[in-house]
Biopython code that builds the backbone (N, CA, C, O; Angstrom):
import numpy as np
from Bio.PDB.StructureBuilder import StructureBuilder

atoms = [
    (1, "MET", "N", (26.484, 2.802, -4.517)),
    (1, "MET", "CA", (25.708, 3.536, -5.136)),
    (1, "MET", "C", (23.937, 2.798, -4.263)),
    (1, "MET", "O", (23.101, 3.345, -3.545)),
    (2, "ILE", "N", (24.085, 0.998, -4.973)),
    (2, "ILE", "CA", (23.301, 0.342, -4.875)),
    (2, "ILE", "C", (23.296, 0.043, -3.299)),
    (2, "ILE", "O", (22.183, -0.009, -2.775)),
    (3, "ARG", "N", (24.375, -0.150, -2.521)),
    (3, "ARG", "CA", (24.271, 0.369, -0.828)),
    (3, "ARG", "C", (23.513, 1.437, -0.541)),
    (3, "ARG", "O", (22.465, 1.363, 0.100)),
    (4, "ARG", "N", (23.941, 2.362, -0.945)),
    (4, "ARG", "CA", (23.416, 3.401, -0.417)),
    (4, "ARG", "C", (21.850, 3.797, -0.875)),
    (4, "ARG", "O", (21.402, 4.862, -0.450)),
    (5, "ALA", "N", (20.862, 2.806, -1.887)),
    (5, "ALA", "CA", (19.484, 2.856, -2.570)),
    (5, "ALA", "C", (19.099, 1.847, -1.547)),
    (5, "ALA", "O", (18.163, 2.209, -0.834)),
    (6, "ILE", "N", (19.635, 0.563, -1.279)),
    (6, "ILE", "CA", (18.825, -0.230, -0.145)),
    (6, "ILE", "C", (19.254, 0.192, 1.367)),
    (6, "ILE", "O", (18.490, -0.183, 2.256)),
    (7, "THR", "N", (20.329, 0.890, 1.715)),
    (7, "THR", "CA", (19.692, 1.272, 2.765)),
    (7, "THR", "C", (18.686, 2.462, 2.858)),
    (7, "THR", "O", (17.778, 2.312, 3.675)),
    (8, "ILE", "N", (18.712, 3.507, 2.214)),
    (8, "ILE", "CA", (17.401, 4.459, 2.159)),
    (8, "ILE", "C", (16.129, 3.459, 2.631)),
    (8, "ILE", "O", (15.617, 3.413, 3.749)),
    (9, "GLY", "N", (15.660, 2.410, 1.037)),
    (9, "GLY", "CA", (14.558, 1.734, 1.069)),
    (9, "GLY", "C", (14.658, 1.961, 2.227)),
    (9, "GLY", "O", (14.592, 3.056, 2.786)),
    (10, "ALA", "N", (14.975, 0.025, 3.069)),
    (10, "ALA", "CA", (15.015, -0.232, 4.239)),
    (10, "ALA", "C", (14.919, 0.887, 5.460)),
    (10, "ALA", "O", (14.312, 0.678, 6.511)),
    (11, "ALA", "N", (15.584, 2.038, 5.156)),
    (11, "ALA", "CA", (15.064, 2.589, 6.484)),
    (11, "ALA", "C", (13.486, 3.175, 6.636)),
    (11, "ALA", "O", (12.911, 3.567, 7.651)),
    (12, "VAL", "N", (12.885, 3.063, 4.903)),
    (12, "VAL", "CA", (11.216, 3.628, 4.732)),
    (12, "VAL", "C", (10.881, 2.728, 5.013)),
    (12, "VAL", "O", (10.092, 2.806, 5.955)),
    (13, "LEU", "N", (11.122, 1.482, 4.573)),
    (13, "LEU", "CA", (10.505, 0.128, 5.143)),
    (13, "LEU", "C", (9.660, 0.207, 6.745)),
    (13, "LEU", "O", (8.570, 0.269, 7.313)),
    (14, "PHE", "N", (10.966, 0.153, 6.886)),
    (14, "PHE", "CA", (10.709, -0.464, 8.694)),
    (14, "PHE", "C", (10.244, 1.255, 8.945)),
    (14, "PHE", "O", (9.044, 1.505, 9.062)),
    (15, "SER", "N", (10.975, 2.062, 8.994)),
    (15, "SER", "CA", (10.100, 3.441, 9.545)),
    (15, "SER", "C", (8.153, 3.493, 9.458)),
    (15, "SER", "O", (7.509, 3.999, 10.378)),
    (16, "ALA", "N", (7.602, 2.999, 8.445)),
    (16, "ALA", "CA", (6.085, 3.057, 8.303)),
    (16, "ALA", "C", (5.655, 2.803, 9.370)),
    (16, "ALA", "O", (5.999, 2.110, 10.327)),
    (17, "ILE", "N", (4.452, 3.759, 8.987)),
    (17, "ILE", "CA", (3.007, 3.999, 9.597)),
    (17, "ILE", "C", (2.479, 2.851, 9.444)),
    (17, "ILE", "O", (3.144, 1.917, 8.997)),
    (18, "PRO", "N", (1.240, 2.724, 9.776)),
    (18, "PRO", "CA", (-0.138, 2.156, 8.996)),
    (18, "PRO", "C", (-0.429, 3.913, 8.468)),
    (18, "PRO", "O", (-0.021, 4.892, 9.093)),
    (19, "ALA", "N", (-1.240, 3.951, 7.160)),
    (19, "ALA", "CA", (-2.135, 4.840, 6.341)),
    (19, "ALA", "C", (-3.041, 5.342, 6.896)),
    (19, "ALA", "O", (-3.619, 4.347, 7.333)),
    (20, "ALA", "N", (-3.711, 6.340, 7.269)),
    (20, "ALA", "CA", (-4.722, 6.613, 8.111)),
    (20, "ALA", "C", (-6.122, 5.718, 6.752)),
    (20, "ALA", "O", (-7.299, 5.495, 7.037)),
    (21, "ALA", "N", (-5.481, 5.417, 5.459)),
    (21, "ALA", "CA", (-6.504, 4.700, 4.272)),
    (21, "ALA", "C", (-7.065, 3.416, 4.415)),
    (21, "ALA", "O", (-8.026, 2.836, 3.911)),
    (22, "GLN", "N", (-5.893, 3.033, 5.534)),
    (22, "GLN", "CA", (-6.624, 1.694, 6.218)),
    (22, "GLN", "C", (-7.681, 1.407, 7.471)),
    (22, "GLN", "O", (-7.466, 1.034, 8.624)),
    (23, "GLN", "N", (-8.757, 1.694, 6.858)),
    (23, "GLN", "CA", (-10.149, 1.366, 7.485)),
    (23, "GLN", "C", (-10.762, 0.898, 6.578)),
    (23, "GLN", "O", (-10.312, 0.450, 5.524)),
    (24, "ARG", "N", (-12.010, 0.978, 6.982)),
    (24, "ARG", "CA", (-13.322, -0.164, 6.648)),
    (24, "ARG", "C", (-13.848, 0.805, 5.326)),
    (24, "ARG", "O", (-14.086, 2.005, 5.470)),
    (25, "GLY", "N", (-13.979, 0.127, 4.090)),
    (25, "GLY", "CA", (-14.706, 1.123, 3.541)),
    (25, "GLY", "C", (-13.715, 2.187, 2.212)),
    (25, "GLY", "O", (-14.262, 2.921, 1.390)),
    (26, "THR", "N", (-12.254, 1.981, 2.342)),
    (26, "THR", "CA", (-11.567, 2.827, 1.879)),
    (26, "THR", "C", (-10.679, 1.557, 1.015)),
    (26, "THR", "O", (-10.557, 0.334, 1.081)),
    (27, "MET", "N", (-9.890, 3.304, -0.260)),
    (27, "MET", "CA", (-9.382, 2.417, -0.733)),
    (27, "MET", "C", (-8.063, 2.741, -1.473)),
    (27, "MET", "O", (-7.939, 3.933, -1.751)),
    (28, "GLU", "N", (-7.247, 2.084, -1.778)),
    (28, "GLU", "CA", (-6.211, 2.129, -2.333)),
    (28, "GLU", "C", (-5.496, 2.005, -4.028)),
    (28, "GLU", "O", (-5.264, 0.929, -4.580)),
    (29, "PHE", "N", (-5.274, 3.189, -4.554)),
    (29, "PHE", "CA", (-4.824, 2.929, -5.974)),
    (29, "PHE", "C", (-3.501, 2.327, -6.123)),
    (29, "PHE", "O", (-2.860, 2.178, -5.082)),
    (30, "GLY", "N", (-3.078, 2.028, -7.006)),
    (30, "GLY", "CA", (-1.423, 2.481, -7.526)),
    (30, "GLY", "C", (-1.215, 1.577, -9.209)),
    (30, "GLY", "O", (-1.983, 0.876, -9.868)),
    (31, "ALA", "N", (-0.051, 1.954, -9.378)),
    (31, "ALA", "CA", (0.683, 1.557, -10.521)),
    (31, "ALA", "C", (1.918, 0.687, -10.609)),
    (31, "ALA", "O", (2.560, 0.447, -9.587)),
    (32, "PHE", "N", (2.280, 0.202, -11.793)),
    (32, "PHE", "CA", (3.423, -0.296, -11.701)),
    (32, "PHE", "C", (4.175, -0.725, -13.050)),
    (32, "PHE", "O", (3.456, -1.159, -13.950)),
    (33, "ALA", "N", (5.750, -0.633, -13.304)),
    (33, "ALA", "CA", (6.369, -1.043, -14.291)),
    (33, "ALA", "C", (6.508, -2.335, -14.190)),
    (33, "ALA", "O", (6.472, -2.854, -13.074)),
    (34, "SER", "N", (6.659, -2.956, -15.127)),
    (34, "SER", "CA", (7.760, -5.041, -15.371)),
    (34, "SER", "C", (7.885, -4.793, -16.420)),
    (34, "SER", "O", (7.396, -4.131, -17.336)),
    (35, "ALA", "N", (9.246, -5.949, -15.986)),
    (35, "ALA", "CA", (9.982, -6.362, -17.382)),
    (35, "ALA", "C", (10.076, -7.722, -17.472)),
    (35, "ALA", "O", (9.359, -8.059, -16.529)),
    (36, "GLY", "N", (10.451, -8.665, -17.938)),
    (36, "GLY", "CA", (10.372, -9.422, -17.905)),
    (36, "GLY", "C", (11.242, -10.207, -19.631)),
    (36, "GLY", "O", (11.312, -9.891, -20.819)),
    (37, "THR", "N", (11.810, -11.498, -18.597)),
    (37, "THR", "CA", (12.803, -12.311, -19.609)),
    (37, "THR", "C", (11.805, -14.067, -19.957)),
    (37, "THR", "O", (11.425, -14.933, -19.169)),
    (38, "PHE", "N", (11.703, -13.965, -21.317)),
    (38, "PHE", "CA", (11.410, -15.136, -21.885)),
    (38, "PHE", "C", (12.802, -17.001, -22.242)),
    (38, "PHE", "O", (13.966, -17.295, -22.514)),
    (39, "ASP", "N", (11.926, -17.394, -22.050)),
    (39, "ASP", "CA", (13.093, -18.576, -22.515)),
    (39, "ASP", "C", (12.861, -18.645, -24.057)),
    (39, "ASP", "O", (11.850, -18.264, -24.648)),
    (40, "LYS", "N", (14.404, -19.409, -24.805)),
    (40, "LYS", "CA", (14.644, -18.191, -25.897)),
    (40, "LYS", "C", (13.762, -19.824, -27.508)),
    (40, "LYS", "O", (13.704, -19.881, -28.736)),
    (41, "SER", "N", (13.339, -20.694, -26.369)),
    (41, "SER", "CA", (12.589, -21.869, -27.103)),
    (41, "SER", "C", (10.829, -20.772, -27.564)),
    (41, "SER", "O", (10.017, -20.914, -28.478)),
    (42, "LEU", "N", (10.915, -19.663, -26.279)),
    (42, "LEU", "CA", (9.502, -19.358, -27.267)),
    (42, "LEU", "C", (9.818, -18.220, -27.712)),
    (42, "LEU", "O", (9.296, -17.186, -27.296)),
    (43, "THR", "N", (10.588, -18.253, -28.489)),
    (43, "THR", "CA", (11.273, -17.464, -29.390)),
    (43, "THR", "C", (10.532, -15.642, -28.949)),
    (43, "THR", "O", (9.579, -15.368, -29.679)),
    (44, "LEU", "N", (10.857, -14.633, -28.009)),
    (44, "LEU", "CA", (10.527, -13.624, -27.445)),
    (44, "LEU", "C", (11.413, -13.654, -26.866)),
    (44, "LEU", "O", (11.920, -14.508, -26.139)),
    (45, "ASN", "N", (11.769, -12.328, -27.265)),
    (45, "ASN", "CA", (13.538, -11.763, -26.534)),
    (45, "ASN", "C", (12.874, -10.975, -24.688)),
    (45, "ASN", "O", (12.695, -11.655, -23.678)),
    (46, "SER", "N", (12.713, -9.854, -24.772)),
    (46, "SER", "CA", (12.803, -9.296, -23.052)),
    (46, "SER", "C", (11.170, -8.639, -23.725)),
    (46, "SER", "O", (10.832, -8.478, -24.897)),
    (47, "GLY", "N", (10.501, -8.406, -22.593)),
    (47, "GLY", "CA", (9.076, -7.587, -22.342)),
    (47, "GLY", "C", (9.190, -6.745, -21.395)),
    (47, "GLY", "O", (9.767, -6.772, -20.307)),
    (48, "PHE", "N", (8.188, -5.525, -22.272)),
    (48, "PHE", "CA", (8.216, -4.136, -21.157)),
    (48, "PHE", "C", (6.496, -4.134, -20.867)),
    (48, "PHE", "O", (5.654, -4.521, -21.678)),
    (49, "GLY", "N", (6.253, -3.648, -19.632)),
    (49, "GLY", "CA", (5.026, -3.155, -19.767)),
    (49, "GLY", "C", (4.602, -2.358, -18.624)),
    (49, "GLY", "O", (5.512, -1.866, -17.956)),
    (50, "GLY", "N", (3.478, -2.147, -18.288)),
    (50, "GLY", "CA", (2.818, -2.339, -16.693)),
    (50, "GLY", "C", (1.913, -2.192, -16.773)),
    (50, "GLY", "O", (1.432, -2.365, -17.893)),
    (51, "GLY", "N", (0.871, -1.702, -15.480)),
    (51, "GLY", "CA", (-0.552, -2.342, -15.025)),
    (51, "GLY", "C", (-0.392, -1.099, -13.621)),
    (51, "GLY", "O", (0.489, -0.352, -13.195)),
    (52, "GLY", "N", (-1.842, -1.452, -13.270)),
    (52, "GLY", "CA", (-2.586, -1.207, -12.143)),
    (52, "GLY", "C", (-3.059, -1.677, -11.183)),
    (52, "GLY", "O", (-3.472, -2.812, -11.417)),
    (53, "ARG", "N", (-3.235, -1.305, -10.014)),
    (53, "ARG", "CA", (-3.973, -2.268, -8.873)),
    (53, "ARG", "C", (-5.191, -1.287, -7.751)),
    (53, "ARG", "O", (-5.192, -0.123, -7.350)),
    (54, "ILE", "N", (-5.846, -2.116, -7.614)),
    (54, "ILE", "CA", (-6.794, -1.096, -6.602)),
    (54, "ILE", "C", (-7.192, -2.484, -5.686)),
    (54, "ILE", "O", (-7.680, -3.594, -5.899)),
    (55, "GLY", "N", (-6.708, -1.762, -4.622)),
    (55, "GLY", "CA", (-7.583, -2.696, -2.995)),
    (55, "GLY", "C", (-8.905, -1.578, -2.579)),
    (55, "GLY", "O", (-9.205, -0.403, -2.791)),
    (56, "MET", "N", (-9.544, -2.976, -1.733)),
    (56, "MET", "CA", (-10.652, -2.468, -0.916)),
    (56, "MET", "C", (-10.896, -2.856, 0.445)),
    (56, "MET", "O", (-11.518, -3.846, 0.831)),
    (57, "TYR", "N", (-10.056, -1.517, 1.473)),
    (57, "TYR", "CA", (-10.651, -2.484, 2.957)),
    (57, "TYR", "C", (-11.994, -2.874, 3.407)),
    (57, "TYR", "O", (-12.901, -2.069, 3.616)),
    (58, "LEU", "N", (-12.097, -4.453, 3.581)),
    (58, "LEU", "CA", (-13.279, -4.499, 4.177)),
    (58, "LEU", "C", (-12.984, -4.395, 5.729)),
    (58, "LEU", "O", (-14.110, -4.578, 6.193)),
    (59, "ASP", "N", (-11.999, -4.178, 6.977)),
    (59, "ASP", "CA", (-12.328, -3.404, 7.790)),
    (59, "ASP", "C", (-9.951, -3.596, 7.777)),
    (59, "ASP", "O", (-9.073, -4.074, 7.058)),
    (60, "ARG", "N", (-10.071, -2.906, 8.972)),
    (60, "ARG", "CA", (-8.329, -2.589, 8.746)),
    (60, "ARG", "C", (-7.989, -4.053, 8.710)),
    (60, "ARG", "O", (-6.774, -4.083, 8.907)),
    (61, "ASN", "N", (-8.361, -5.096, 8.584)),
    (61, "ASN", "CA", (-7.510, -6.279, 9.127)),
    (61, "ASN", "C", (-7.451, -6.978, 7.409)),
    (61, "ASN", "O", (-6.464, -7.444, 6.840)),
    (62, "TRP", "N", (-8.711, -6.858, 6.940)),
    (62, "TRP", "CA", (-9.020, -7.639, 5.209)),
    (62, "TRP", "C", (-9.000, -6.802, 3.895)),
    (62, "TRP", "O", (-9.672, -5.776, 3.789)),
    (63, "VAL", "N", (-8.452, -7.131, 3.209)),
    (63, "VAL", "CA", (-8.413, -6.226, 1.511)),
    (63, "VAL", "C", (-8.680, -7.340, 0.874)),
    (63, "VAL", "O", (-8.513, -8.518, 1.189)),
    (64, "ILE", "N", (-9.143, -6.801, -0.122)),
    (64, "ILE", "CA", (-9.613, -7.519, -1.628)),
    (64, "ILE", "C", (-9.168, -6.828, -2.351)),
    (64, "ILE", "O", (-9.621, -5.685, -2.307)),
    (65, "GLU", "N", (-8.251, -7.066, -3.217)),
    (65, "GLU", "CA", (-7.308, -6.350, -3.730)),
    (65, "GLU", "C", (-7.218, -7.294, -5.386)),
    (65, "GLU", "O", (-7.095, -8.517, -5.456)),
    (66, "PHE", "N", (-7.314, -6.367, -6.559)),
    (66, "PHE", "CA", (-7.305, -7.170, -7.638)),
    (66, "PHE", "C", (-6.428, -5.478, -8.531)),
    (66, "PHE", "O", (-6.411, -4.265, -8.322)),
    (67, "GLU", "N", (-5.679, -6.730, -9.812)),
    (67, "GLU", "CA", (-4.833, -5.970, -10.272)),
    (67, "GLU", "C", (-4.327, -6.290, -11.696)),
    (67, "GLU", "O", (-4.589, -7.446, -12.028)),
    (68, "GLU", "N", (-3.760, -5.662, -12.492)),
    (68, "GLU", "CA", (-3.752, -5.627, -14.435)),
    (68, "GLU", "C", (-2.606, -5.323, -14.552)),
    (68, "GLU", "O", (-2.030, -4.363, -14.042)),
    (69, "GLY", "N", (-2.094, -6.323, -15.404)),
    (69, "GLY", "CA", (-0.740, -5.519, -16.220)),
    (69, "GLY", "C", (-0.859, -6.152, -17.703)),
    (69, "GLY", "O", (-1.562, -7.136, -17.933)),
    (70, "GLU", "N", (-0.248, -5.617, -18.485)),
    (70, "GLU", "CA", (-0.361, -5.790, -19.434)),
    (70, "GLU", "C", (1.126, -5.151, -19.888)),
    (70, "GLU", "O", (1.649, -4.058, -19.670)),
    (71, "MET", "N", (1.697, -6.727, -20.856)),
    (71, "MET", "CA", (3.609, -6.412, -21.195)),
    (71, "MET", "C", (3.783, -6.716, -22.811)),
    (71, "MET", "O", (3.111, -7.641, -23.266)),
    (72, "SER", "N", (4.395, -6.198, -23.436)),
    (72, "SER", "CA", (4.469, -5.782, -25.162)),
    (72, "SER", "C", (6.011, -6.858, -25.252)),
    (72, "SER", "O", (6.911, -6.366, -24.572)),
    (73, "ALA", "N", (6.299, -7.805, -25.757)),
    (73, "ALA", "CA", (7.518, -8.561, -26.114)),
    (73, "ALA", "C", (7.321, -8.491, -27.531)),
    (73, "ALA", "O", (6.262, -8.488, -28.158)),
    (74, "SER", "N", (9.024, -8.409, -28.120)),
    (74, "SER", "CA", (8.905, -8.440, -29.688)),
    (74, "SER", "C", (9.509, -9.997, -29.816)),
    (74, "SER", "O", (9.540, -10.834, -28.914)),
    (75, "ARG", "N", (9.939, -10.132, -31.073)),
    (75, "ARG", "CA", (10.133, -11.955, -31.021)),
    (75, "ARG", "C", (10.674, -11.843, -32.589)),
    (75, "ARG", "O", (10.488, -11.123, -33.570)),
    (76, "THR", "N", (11.607, -13.222, -32.139)),
    (76, "THR", "CA", (13.009, -13.074, -33.117)),
    (76, "THR", "C", (12.678, -13.704, -34.615)),
    (76, "THR", "O", (11.770, -14.534, -34.546)),
    (77, "LEU", "N", (13.072, -13.555, -35.626)),
    (77, "LEU", "CA", (12.980, -14.239, -36.756)),
    (77, "LEU", "C", (11.831, -12.849, -37.736)),
    (77, "LEU", "O", (11.272, -13.010, -38.821)),
    (78, "GLY", "N", (11.823, -12.081, -37.189)),
    (78, "GLY", "CA", (10.754, -10.801, -38.092)),
    (78, "GLY", "C", (9.400, -11.548, -37.451)),
    (78, "GLY", "O", (8.520, -11.390, -38.297)),
    (79, "LEU", "N", (8.947, -12.175, -36.497)),
    (79, "LEU", "CA", (7.361, -12.607, -36.078)),
    (79, "LEU", "C", (6.941, -11.143, -35.657)),
    (79, "LEU", "O", (7.819, -10.332, -35.365)),
    (80, "ALA", "N", (5.660, -10.815, -35.624)),
    (80, "ALA", "CA", (4.960, -9.709, -35.388)),
    (80, "ALA", "C", (5.110, -9.929, -33.508)),
    (80, "ALA", "O", (4.812, -11.026, -33.036)),
    (81, "ASN", "N", (5.610, -8.729, -32.538)),
    (81, "ASN", "CA", (5.227, -8.795, -31.648)),
    (81, "ASN", "C", (4.171, -8.620, -30.608)),
    (81, "ASN", "O", (3.282, -7.771, -30.668)),
    (82, "VAL", "N", (4.342, -9.510, -29.629)),
    (82, "VAL", "CA", (3.376, -10.406, -29.018)),
    (82, "VAL", "C", (3.304, -9.183, -27.697)),
    (82, "VAL", "O", (4.111, -8.415, -27.175)),
    (83, "ASN", "N", (1.603, -9.574, -27.499)),
    (83, "ASN", "CA", (1.092, -9.202, -26.015)),
    (83, "ASN", "C", (0.561, -10.073, -25.032)),
    (83, "ASN", "O", (-0.276, -10.958, -25.206)),
    (84, "VAL", "N", (1.258, -9.662, -23.742)),
    (84, "VAL", "CA", (1.088, -10.547, -22.291)),
    (84, "VAL", "C", (0.610, -9.937, -21.314)),
    (84, "VAL", "O", (1.113, -8.974, -20.735)),
    (85, "GLY", "N", (-0.651, -10.612, -21.024)),
    (85, "GLY", "CA", (-1.559, -9.937, -20.065)),
    (85, "GLY", "C", (-2.091, -10.976, -18.576)),
    (85, "GLY", "O", (-2.148, -12.160, -18.241)),
    (86, "GLU", "N", (-2.361, -9.773, -18.102)),
    (86, "GLU", "CA", (-2.728, -10.912, -16.720)),
    (86, "GLU", "C", (-3.931, -10.307, -15.635)),
    (86, "GLU", "O", (-3.553, -9.163, -15.383)),
    (87, "LEU", "N", (-4.866, -10.502, -15.086)),
    (87, "LEU", "CA", (-5.665, -10.217, -14.477)),
    (87, "LEU", "C", (-5.607, -11.538, -13.397)),
    (87, "LEU", "O", (-5.480, -12.755, -13.536)),
    (88, "THR", "N", (-5.773, -10.606, -12.237)),
    (88, "THR", "CA", (-5.628, -11.558, -10.778)),
    (88, "THR", "C", (-6.730, -10.654, -9.602)),
    (88, "THR", "O", (-7.089, -9.480, -9.519)),
    (89, "GLY", "N", (-7.007, -11.912, -8.803)),
    (89, "GLY", "CA", (-7.692, -11.405, -7.876)),
    (89, "GLY", "C", (-7.141, -11.817, -5.815)),
    (89, "GLY", "O", (-6.849, -12.907, -5.323)),
    (90, "ARG", "N", (-7.175, -11.113, -5.474)),
    (90, "ARG", "CA", (-6.914, -12.079, -3.959)),
    (90, "ARG", "C", (-7.932, -10.818, -2.587)),
    (90, "ARG", "O", (-8.213, -9.621, -2.526)),
    (91, "LEU", "N", (-8.162, -12.160, -1.671)),
    (91, "LEU", "CA", (-8.459, -12.064, -0.256)),
    (91, "LEU", "C", (-6.899, -11.917, 0.456)),
    (91, "LEU", "O", (-6.009, -12.762, 0.359)),
    (92, "VAL", "N", (-6.803, -10.433, 1.299)),
    (92, "VAL", "CA", (-4.895, -10.545, 2.107)),
    (92, "VAL", "C", (-5.848, -10.033, 3.789)),
    (92, "VAL", "O", (-6.544, -9.024, 3.899)),
    (93, "GLY", "N", (-5.601, -10.997, 4.818)),
    (93, "GLY", "CA", (-5.385, -10.936, 5.646)),
    (93, "GLY", "C", (-4.154, -10.073, 6.804)),
    (93, "GLY", "O", (-2.939, -10.259, 6.732)),
    (94, "THR", "N", (-4.618, -9.437, 7.492)),
    (94, "THR", "CA", (-3.436, -9.233, 8.096)),
    (94, "THR", "C", (-3.663, -10.159, 10.034)),
    (94, "THR", "O", (-4.440, -9.900, 10.952)),
    (95, "LEU", "N", (-2.381, -11.395, 9.868)),
    (95, "LEU", "CA", (-2.874, -12.192, 11.225)),
    (95, "LEU", "C", (-2.048, -11.805, 12.404)),
    (95, "LEU", "O", (-2.267, -12.252, 13.530)),
    (96, "PHE", "N", (-1.041, -10.918, 12.106)),
    (96, "PHE", "CA", (-0.072, -9.879, 13.400)),
    (96, "PHE", "C", (0.158, -9.281, 13.090)),
    (96, "PHE", "O", (0.606, -9.242, 11.944)),
    (97, "ARG", "N", (0.021, -8.098, 14.017)),
    (97, "ARG", "CA", (0.940, -6.879, 13.540)),
    (97, "ARG", "C", (1.434, -6.262, 14.612)),
    (97, "ARG", "O", (0.901, -6.220, 15.721)),
    (98, "ALA", "N", (2.715, -5.657, 14.208)),
    (98, "ALA", "CA", (3.423, -5.525, 16.139)),
    (98, "ALA", "C", (4.060, -3.674, 15.481)),
    (98, "ALA", "O", (5.132, -3.372, 14.957)),
    (99, "GLY", "N", (3.091, -2.985, 15.755)),
    (99, "GLY", "CA", (3.802, -1.200, 14.877)),
    (99, "GLY", "C", (4.049, -1.331, 13.889)),
    (99, "GLY", "O", (3.199, -2.153, 13.549)),
    (100, "PRO", "N", (5.059, -0.993, 12.419)),
    (100, "PRO", "CA", (5.024, -1.203, 11.609)),
    (100, "PRO", "C", (4.783, -2.705, 10.930)),
    (100, "PRO", "O", (3.956, -2.770, 10.021)),
    (101, "VAL", "N", (5.416, -3.803, 11.307)),
    (101, "VAL", "CA", (6.069, -4.787, 10.936)),
    (101, "VAL", "C", (4.459, -5.509, 11.134)),
    (101, "VAL", "O", (4.032, -5.573, 12.287)),
    (102, "ALA", "N", (3.733, -5.957, 10.180)),
    (102, "ALA", "CA", (2.851, -7.149, 10.299)),
    (102, "ALA", "C", (3.279, -8.207, 9.470)),
    (102, "ALA", "O", (4.193, -8.050, 8.660)),
    (103, "ILE", "N", (2.734, -9.181, 9.605)),
    (103, "ILE", "CA", (2.733, -10.487, 8.682)),
    (103, "ILE", "C", (0.896, -11.268, 8.377)),
    (103, "ILE", "O", (0.019, -11.769, 9.081)),
    (104, "MET", "N", (1.112, -10.937, 6.833)),
    (104, "MET", "CA", (0.021, -11.227, 5.896)),
    (104, "MET", "C", (0.071, -12.278, 5.495)),
    (104, "MET", "O", (0.938, -13.151, 5.461)),
    (105, "LEU", "N", (-1.722, -12.109, 4.912)),
    (105, "LEU", "CA", (-1.568, -13.893, 4.465)),
    (105, "LEU", "C", (-2.935, -13.863, 3.514)),
    (105, "LEU", "O", (-4.118, -13.681, 3.802)),
    (106, "GLY", "N", (-2.006, -14.218, 1.795)),
    (106, "GLY", "CA", (-3.486, -14.016, 0.920)),
    (106, "GLY", "C", (-3.976, -15.054, -0.030)),
    (106, "GLY", "O", (-3.224, -16.023, -0.136)),
    (107, "GLY", "N", (-4.734, -15.068, -0.529)),
    (107, "GLY", "CA", (-4.842, -16.135, -1.141)),
    (107, "GLY", "C", (-5.818, -15.533, -2.829)),
    (107, "GLY", "O", (-6.410, -14.453, -2.834)),
    (108, "GLY", "N", (-5.793, -16.320, -3.888)),
    (108, "GLY", "CA", (-6.845, -15.736, -4.663)),
    (108, "GLY", "C", (-6.295, -16.309, -6.383)),
    (108, "GLY", "O", (-5.186, -16.825, -6.519)),
    (109, "ALA", "N", (-6.937, -16.178, -7.183)),
    (109, "ALA", "CA", (-6.643, -16.235, -8.415)),
    (109, "ALA", "C", (-6.688, -16.083, -9.641)),
    (109, "ALA", "O", (-7.877, -15.880, -9.887)),
    (110, "GLY", "N", (-6.022, -16.052, -10.720)),
    (110, "GLY", "CA", (-5.507, -15.400, -11.973)),
    (110, "GLY", "C", (-5.745, -16.287, -13.078)),
    (110, "GLY", "O", (-6.096, -17.458, -13.220)),
    (111, "SER", "N", (-5.327, -14.996, -14.053)),
    (111, "SER", "CA", (-5.442, -15.278, -15.476)),
    (111, "SER", "C", (-4.901, -14.838, -15.978)),
    (111, "SER", "O", (-4.711, -13.660, -15.677)),
    (112, "SER", "N", (-4.168, -15.431, -17.214)),
    (112, "SER", "CA", (-3.419, -14.920, -18.225)),
    (112, "SER", "C", (-3.282, -15.018, -19.682)),
    (112, "SER", "O", (-3.193, -16.141, -20.179)),
    (113, "SER", "N", (-3.252, -13.840, -20.519)),
    (113, "SER", "CA", (-3.281, -14.038, -22.112)),
    (113, "SER", "C", (-1.958, -13.959, -22.818)),
    (113, "SER", "O", (-1.900, -14.101, -24.039)),
]
sb = StructureBuilder()
sb.init_structure("model")
sb.init_model(0)
sb.init_chain("A")
sb.init_seg("    ")
for serial, (resi, resn, name, xyz) in enumerate(atoms, 1):
    if name == "N":
        sb.init_residue(resn, " ", resi, " ")
    sb.init_atom(name, np.array(xyz, "f"), 0.0, 1.0, " ", f" {name:<3s}", serial, name[0])
structure = sb.get_structure()
């Protein structure tokens, strides 16, 4: 079953074509789910959460992206749950494009709480 899912995912990835939205002034919105594990010395159990992402194309090869995510982790020893959050921003450029394959490089900064 997992082999089949990987095969389908790879086929979709390699057959992708650039979206019409990838032009100056357009925006992309996305959502995601997340899960995390923590070192036991932190007295935190696994955490689950989600977040959102927005990207704005400056032109076809440059996009500025912002992402925000939140996760709630339960604690051992009867302590209150902990909320973990992160906010990041980055600039991503496409260095090389050949059909559906692109090499991209980005940099940015983030903060977590």
